[in-house]
C-alpha positions as CSV (number, residue, x, y, z in Angstrom):
1,X,13.2,3.0,-0.4
2,X,10.4,1.0,-2.1
3,X,7.0,1.9,-1.1
4,X,5.2,-1.4,-1.6
5,X,1.6,-1.4,-3.0
6,X,-1.1,-3.2,-0.9
7,X,-4.0,-2.8,-3.1
8,X,-5.0,-1.2,-6.3
9,X,-8.7,-0.3,-7.4
10,X,-9.3,1.0,-10.9
11,X,-11.6,4.1,-10.9
12,X,-13.5,6.1,-13.7
13,X,-11.7,8.3,-16.0
14,X,-8.5,6.0,-16.0
15,X,-7.6,6.7,-12.5
16,X,-6.3,4.3,-9.9
17,X,-6.7,4.2,-6.1
18,X,-3.5,2.8,-4.7
19,X,-2.9,1.7,-1.3
20,X,0.7,1.4,0.0
21,X,1.7,-0.8,2.7
22,X,2.9,2.2,4.7
23,X,-0.5,3.2,5.2
24,X,-0.8,5.9,2.5
25,X,-3.4,6.2,-0.2
26,X,-2.9,7.9,-3.5
27,X,-4.7,8.6,-6.8
28,X,-2.9,8.0,-9.9
29,X,-3.8,9.3,-13.1
30,X,-3.1,6.8,-16.1
31,X,-4.1,9.3,-19.0
32,X,-0.7,11.0,-19.4
33,X,0.8,7.4,-20.1
34,X,-1.2,7.2,-23.1
35,X,1.1,10.0,-24.8
36,X,4.0,8.5,-23.4
37,X,4.3,5.2,-24.9
38,X,1.9,3.3,-27.4
39,X,1.8,0.2,-25.1
40,X,-0.3,2.1,-22.5
41,X,-3.0,2.9,-25.1
42,X,-4.0,-0.6,-24.8
43,X,-5.5,0.4,-21.5
44,X,-8.2,2.4,-23.2
45,X,-9.8,-1.0,-23.3
46,X,-12.1,-1.2,-20.3
47,X,-11.7,-4.9,-20.0
48,X,-8.0,-4.5,-19.6
49,X,-7.7,-1.3,-17.5
50,X,-10.2,-2.8,-14.8
51,X,-8.3,-5.9,-14.6
52,X,-5.4,-4.4,-12.9
53,X,-3.7,-6.2,-9.9
54,X,-1.0,-5.8,-7.5
55,X,2.3,-7.6,-8.7
56,X,3.9,-10.3,-6.4
57,X,5.7,-8.6,-3.4
58,X,3.8,-5.4,-4.0
59,X,6.8,-3.7,-6.1
60,X,4.3,-2.6,-8.6
61,X,0.9,-3.2,-10.4
62,X,0.3,-5.3,-13.4
63,X,-2.4,-5.6,-16.3
64,X,-0.8,-8.2,-18.4
65,X,2.6,-9.5,-19.5
66,X,3.4,-6.1,-21.4
67,X,1.9,-3.5,-19.2
68,X,2.7,-2.7,-15.7
69,X,4.0,0.2,-13.3
70,X,6.6,0.3,-10.6
71,X,5.7,1.2,-7.1
72,X,8.0,4.1,-7.2
73,X,6.0,5.6,-10.3
74,X,3.0,5.3,-8.4
75,X,4.3,6.7,-5.2
76,X,6.1,9.7,-6.8
77,X,3.4,10.7,-9.3
78,X,0.4,9.7,-7.5
79,X,-1.6,12.5,-5.6
80,X,-2.0,11.7,-1.8
81,X,-5.6,11.7,-0.4
82,X,-6.8,11.5,3.0
83,X,-8.8,8.4,4.2
84,X,-10.1,7.2,7.5
85,X,-7.4,4.4,7.2
86,X,-4.4,6.5,6.6
87,X,-1.7,5.6,9.2
88,X,-2.9,2.1,9.7
89,X,-1.3,-1.3,8.6
90,X,-1.6,-4.7,9.1
91,X,0.5,-6.3,11.8
92,X,2.2,-8.7,9.0
93,X,3.2,-5.5,7.0
94,X,4.5,-3.7,10.2
95,X,6.9,-6.6,11.0
96,X,8.0,-6.9,7.6
97,X,8.6,-3.2,7.0
98,X,10.4,-2.6,10.5
99,X,12.3,-6.1,10.5
100,X,10.6,-7.5,13.6
101,X,9.1,-10.9,14.4
102,X,5.3,-10.9,14.9
103,X,5.8,-12.3,18.3
104,X,7.5,-9.1,19.2
105,X,4.5,-7.1,18.4
106,X,2.1,-9.5,20.1
107,X,4.3,-9.5,23.4
108,X,4.3,-5.7,23.2
109,X,0.5,-5.7,23.0
110,X,0.3,-8.0,26.1
111,X,2.8,-6.2,28.1
112,X,1.0,-2.8,27.3
113,X,3.7,-1.3,25.3
114,X,1.3,-1.1,22.5
115,X,-2.1,-0.2,23.8
116,X,-5.0,-2.0,22.4
117,X,-7.9,0.3,21.2
118,X,-5.1,3.1,20.8
119,X,-2.1,1.8,19.2
120,X,-3.6,-1.5,17.8
121,X,-6.9,-3.1,17.3
122,X,-8.0,-6.4,16.2
123,X,-10.7,-7.1,13.5
124,X,-11.6,-10.6,13.2
125,X,-8.4,-12.4,13.0
126,X,-6.4,-9.4,11.8
127,X,-4.4,-7.0,14.0
128,X,-4.1,-3.5,12.6
129,X,-1.4,-1.2,14.0
130,X,-0.7,2.6,13.7
131,X,2.4,3.7,12.0
132,X,2.6,6.4,14.7
133,X,2.8,3.8,17.4
134,X,5.5,1.7,15.3
135,X,7.7,4.8,14.8
136,X,7.4,5.7,18.6
137,X,8.2,2.3,20.0
138,X,10.5,0.9,17.1
139,X,12.0,4.0,15.3
140,X,12.2,4.5,11.7
141,X,11.4,1.3,9.5
142,X,14.5,-0.9,8.7
143,X,13.4,-1.5,5.2
């Protein structure tokens, strides 16, 4: 199963903070890669390292046309950390992961199946839903 990347932020000492679509955050240490393949040594240049971004679709992260990492590598070798946002995801991510239509979740909110302020919350124009509520109401993710 792919664990799609939502965001990536470069940190000091060649570490990355990686947020996954499933509401998990991990720290990934890039330094061991310097010894594994020579191409990763180019990341010692701060300008390149700090230019990291999420690849289209969230299946990995990219620095340039030659240096990238898959979401599986980040998931398996990253160290999970706790944040106040663990267990939360955007409604768009939830519908994609569970294979639902966004209107299904909006109806669940209006009918009280997903409780506003408990299971879901709206921040500006963006709805956020808890993974716990999604598992409770819709079972394990389809994708």
